[in-house]
C-alpha positions in Angstrom: -3.4 -35.1 -40.0 -1.2 -32.4 -37.8 -2.8 -30.5 -35.8 -2.7 -26.3 -36.5 -1.2 -24.5 -33.8 -3.5 -22.7 -31.4 -2.6 -19.2 -29.3 -5.2 -18.7 -26.5 -5.5 -15.5 -24.8 -7.9 -16.5 -21.9 -8.5 -19.3 -19.2 -9.2 -20.1 -15.8 -7.5 -22.7 -14.7 -5.8 -21.0 -11.8 -8.8 -20.1 -10.2 -9.6 -23.5 -10.0 -6.5 -25.2 -9.0 -6.3 -22.7 -6.6 -10.2 -23.1 -5.0 -9.0 -26.8 -4.8 -5.7 -25.5 -2.7 -3.2 -27.4 -5.5 -5.5 -30.3 -5.0 -6.1 -30.9 -9.0 -3.4 -32.1 -11.0 -2.3 -30.2 -14.2 -1.3 -32.7 -15.7 -4.4 -34.6 -16.4 -7.2 -33.4 -13.9 -10.8 -34.0 -15.7 -12.1 -31.1 -13.7 -9.8 -28.7 -15.5 -10.9 -28.0 -18.9 -7.1 -27.3 -19.7 -4.6 -29.6 -18.4 -1.4 -30.4 -19.7 -3.3 -33.6 -21.6 -5.4 -31.5 -23.4 -3.3 -29.0 -24.2 -1.5 -31.7 -26.1 -4.2 -33.5 -27.6 -5.8 -29.5 -28.7 -2.7 -28.8 -30.5 -2.5 -25.6 -28.0 1.0 -24.0 -28.9 0.4 -20.7 -26.1 -1.9 -20.5 -23.2 -2.5 -17.9 -21.6 -3.7 -18.1 -17.4 -5.9 -15.2 -16.1 -5.6 -14.5 -12.4 -8.9 -13.3 -11.3 -10.2 -12.8 -7.8 -13.4 -12.1 -6.1 -15.3 -8.7 -5.4 -16.0 -9.7 -2.4 -12.9 -9.6 -0.6 -11.0 -6.3 0.4 -8.0 -5.3 -1.8 -5.3 -7.2 0.5 -7.3 -10.4 0.2 -7.4 -10.1 -3.3 -3.6 -9.2 -3.8 -3.3 -12.3 -1.5 -4.9 -14.7 -4.0 -3.6 -13.3 -6.8 -0.2 -14.4 -5.3 -1.7 -17.7 -4.5 -2.7 -18.2 -8.4 0.3 -17.0 -9.4 2.3 -19.5 -6.8 0.4 -22.8 -8.0 1.3 -21.3 -11.8 5.0 -21.7 -10.8 4.6 -24.9 -9.2 1.7 -26.5 -10.7 1.8 -25.5 -13.9 5.7 -24.8 -14.7 7.3 -26.9 -12.0 5.7 -30.2 -12.5 5.9 -30.0 -16.4 9.6 -29.0 -18.0 8.0 -28.8 -20.9 5.7 -25.9 -20.4 7.8 -22.6 -20.9 6.7 -19.5 -19.3 6.6 -16.1 -21.9 8.3 -13.2 -20.3 9.4 -11.5 -23.3 7.1 -11.4 -26.4 10.3 -12.8 -28.9 10.3 -16.3 -26.2 6.8 -17.2 -28.3 9.5 -17.5 -31.7 11.8 -19.8 -29.9 9.8 -22.5 -28.8 10.5 -26.1 -29.6 8.5 -28.8 -30.8 6.6 -30.3 -28.0 6.8 -27.3 -25.6 3.9 -25.0 -24.7 4.4 -21.3 -24.0 2.6 -20.4 -20.7 1.8 -16.7 -20.1 0.4 -14.7 -17.1 -2.7 -12.2 -17.2 -4.7 -10.2 -15.1 -8.5 -9.7 -15.1 -8.8 -6.8 -13.0 -6.7 -4.5 -11.2 -8.8 -4.5 -7.9 -5.8 -6.7 -6.0 -3.6 -3.4 -6.8 -5.8 -1.4 -5.2 -4.4 2.5 -5.6 -0.6 1.0 -5.6 1.2 0.8 -8.7 3.8 -0.7 -6.9 1.8 -3.9 -6.8 1.6 -4.0 -10.6 5.3 -3.7 -10.8 5.4 -7.1 -8.9 3.1 -8.6 -10.8 5.2 -7.8 -13.9 8.1 -8.8 -12.0 6.3 -12.2 -11.5 5.4 -12.5 -15.0 1.9 -10.8 -15.9 2.5 -9.3 -19.5 -1.4 -8.6 -20.1 -3.9 -7.1 -17.7 -7.6 -5.7 -18.0 -8.4 -2.6 -16.0 -11.8 -4.5 -14.9 -13.9 -7.4 -14.4 -17.5 -6.7 -15.0 -17.7 -4.0 -12.6 -16.6 -0.3 -11.1 -12.8 0.0 -9.5 -10.5 2.5 -9.1 -9.0 2.4 -12.4 -12.2 2.4 -14.8 -15.9 1.6 -15.0 -16.3 -2.8 -16.0 -19.1 -3.4 -19.0 -22.0 -4.1 -15.9 -21.7 -0.7 -14.5 -24.5 1.4 -15.1 -22.6 4.5 -14.8 -20.8 3.6 -17.5 -17.7 6.6 -16.7 -14.1 6.9 -18.7 -10.7 6.0 -17.2 -9.9 7.4 -13.9 -6.3 9.1 -13.4 -4.9 6.1 -11.6 -6.4 4.0 -14.6 -4.4 6.2 -17.2 -1.2 5.8 -14.9 -2.3 2.2 -15.1 -2.2 2.5 -19.1 1.3 4.4 -19.2 2.8 1.6 -17.3 1.5 -1.1 -20.0 3.0 1.0 -22.8 6.2 1.7 -20.8 6.6 -2.8 -20.1 5.3 -3.7 -23.5 2.2 -5.0 -21.9 -0.9 -5.6 -23.5 -4.0 -3.4 -22.1 -7.2 -5.9 -22.1 -10.6 -4.3 -23.3 -13.0 -7.5 -22.9 -14.6 -6.4 -19.9 -14.3 -2.4 -19.9 -17.6 -0.4 -20.1 -17.7 1.4 -23.3 -16.5 5.2 -21.8 -13.5 3.4 -20.1 -13.0 1.2 -23.8 -12.9 4.8 -25.7 -10.1 6.2 -23.4 -8.2 2.9 -23.3 -8.2 3.0 -27.0 -7.1 6.4 -27.6 -3.9 5.9 -24.7 -3.1 2.2 -24.8 -0.2 1.3 -27.0 -0.9 -2.2 -27.0 -4.6 -2.8 -26.8 -6.3 -5.9 -27.2 -9.6 -8.2 -26.4 -8.7 -11.5 -25.0 -12.2 -12.9 -24.8 -15.0 -11.0 -26.6 -17.8 -11.8 -29.3 -19.7 -9.3 -31.5 -22.8 -7.5 -30.0 -24.3 -7.3 -33.5 -24.8 -11.1 -33.5 -25.5 -11.8 -29.7 -26.8 -8.5 -27.7 -24.8 -8.5 -24.5 -23.0 -5.8 -22.4 -19.6 -7.8 -22.5 -19.6 -8.2 -26.5 -17.8 -5.4 -28.7 -20.1 -3.3 -30.7 -19.3 -2.9 -34.3 -17.5 0.4 -33.6 -15.5 -0.7 -30.9 -14.6 -3.6 -33.5 -13.3 -1.5 -36.0 -11.3 1.0 -33.8 -9.3 -1.9 -32.3 -8.4 -3.3 -35.8 -7.6 0.0 -37.0 -5.2 0.3 -34.1 -4.0 -3.1 -35.0 -5.3 -4.9 -32.1 -6.8 -8.3 -32.1 -10.6 -9.3 -30.8 -10.4 -12.9 -29.4 -13.7 -14.7 -29.7 -14.8 -16.4 -26.3 -16.5 -19.8 -25.6 -19.2 -18.9 -23.3 -22.6 -19.7 -24.6 -24.1 -16.2 -23.3 -21.5 -14.6 -25.3 -22.5 -16.6 -28.8 -26.2 -16.8 -28.9 -29.3 -16.9 -26.8 -30.3 -20.1 -27.5 -29.3 -23.5 -26.4 -27.4 -25.8 -27.8 -24.6 -23.6 -28.8 -22.9 -25.1 -31.8 -19.3 -24.6 -33.0 -21.2 -23.1 -36.0 -23.2 -20.3 -33.8 -19.6 -19.1 -33.0 -17.7 -18.8 -36.1 -21.1 -16.3 -37.1 -19.2 -14.1 -34.6 -15.7 -14.5 -36.9 -17.8 -14.0 -40.0 -19.1 -11.0 -38.5 -15.6 -9.7 -37.2 -14.5 -10.3 -40.9 -17.1 -8.2 -42.6 -15.9 -5.3 -40.3 -12.3 -5.7 -41.8 -11.1 -7.8 -39.0 -9.6 -11.0 -41.2 -6.2 -10.0 -39.7 -7.6 -9.4 -36.5 -9.5 -12.1 -35.1 -7.8 -14.9 -32.8 -8.9 -17.4 -29.6 -9.9 -16.5 -26.3 -11.7 -19.8 -25.0 -12.7 -18.7 -21.2 -11.8 -22.4 -20.5 -12.6 -23.5 -16.4 -14.5 -19.8 -16.2 -17.4 -21.0 -18.5 -19.9 -23.8 -17.0 -22.2 -24.0 -20.5 -20.1 -24.9 -23.1 -20.2 -25.2 -27.2 -20.9 -28.9 -28.2 -17.9 -30.3 -29.6 -16.1 -27.6 -27.7 -15.9 -28.4 -24.2 -12.3 -28.3 -23.4 -9.3 -27.6 -25.2 -8.2 -31.0 -26.0 -11.1 -30.4 -28.5 -9.8 -27.1 -30.0 -8.6 -28.9 -33.4 -12.9 -29.4 -33.7 -13.3 -25.8 -34.2 -10.3 -25.1 -36.4 -12.0 -28.6 -38.5 -15.4 -26.6 -38.8 -13.3 -22.9 -39.4 -11.4 -24.5 -42.7 -15.2 -25.8 -44.2 -15.6 -21.8 -44.4 -12.1 -20.4 -44.6 -8.9 -20.9 -46.8 -6.2 -22.2 -44.8 -4.0 -19.3 -44.7 -7.1 -17.1 -43.1 -7.9 -20.0 -40.5 -3.8 -20.2 -39.6 -3.8 -16.4 -39.0 -7.0 -16.8 -36.8 -5.4 -19.6 -34.7 -2.5 -18.1 -34.2 -0.2 -16.0 -36.7 -3.1 -13.3 -36.0 -1.4 -12.8 -32.7 2.0 -13.0 -33.3 2.2 -10.7 -36.0 0.2 -8.0 -34.1 2.1 -8.7 -30.6 4.3 -5.9 -28.4 7.9 -5.9 -30.1 
C-alpha cells in the first residue's frame, strides 16, 4: 500500500546531533527519532527542524548554539544526503521530486537573538522560516506558556512579528502565554501552532483553549497536533486513539481544513504506543483512516499545510 505523504512541523533532531557533537549519523542512528531511514519508512515528505537553546546559557552562548545546530543541519542532514532538499521558498514544496524530502529550519524561542533584530535577519538568511517568540518562559519579546505574569508582547516582540510578515515567515504560537497569543493573532499575517493540542481534552497550559483554536482557524492558520504524551492525556500508556481525540475536538470547532501534524520527535521522552519515531508515522495515518474519509486524512497529513502556507 502506498504511503500517504506527511508534513511534520516540529522535531528536535538538531539538538540531539549537537549534544553528540555531530557523532550521531543522520542516516540511521537509532538514537534519532528522526533520521533519513525513518523519514523514508514513515513517508515524511517535509520535516521541520527546530533550533532550541537552553535557558541557563547567556544570549551570546545561545546564538552560538543556534549557529552550531544550523551547522549540523547543513553538514549532517543536507550535506551527506543529497535527496534532502532545503526549503527556503514556500513554492519549493511544490517542486520536490519522488524520493526527495524537504527540510526546513525553525527557531523555538527568540532568546538567541537577544534584543538584536540583525541576528534574526542572519537566521533568516541561513534558512529559518518559522519562529516561535518564546519557549516556555518570558524573554525580551513575550511571555511563554509557563510564565505566571501572562503579559502580552513587548515592543520588540511586535517588531519581530513585523519582520516575519515582511519576509513571509510563520509566527509560531505553540509556546506563547495567552496574553502574548492574543497580541500575536492580531498582528501576525502568518500565524501557526507547530505542535499544540486541545486544552479541553488535556488541561495543560501548553495546549490551546477552544477560543485560541477558533481564532487560529478564523485567521486561516493551522494547528499541528503534537505527540508528546504530557499534552495528550494524564494517564499512561498513551495510544494513537488518545491523540486522535484532539483532532476530533479541533474538527468539532471547525478546524477540519486547519489541522496538521507536529510530532516533537527527539524532543520527547515518553512516546505514544506505536508512534515512537518517524518511521512509524503511517501508523497514525492508518488509524485516522478508520475515523475519517481519506480526503480528510490527506488534509491533516499534508494538504492543509500546503493550502494555508504563505504565498
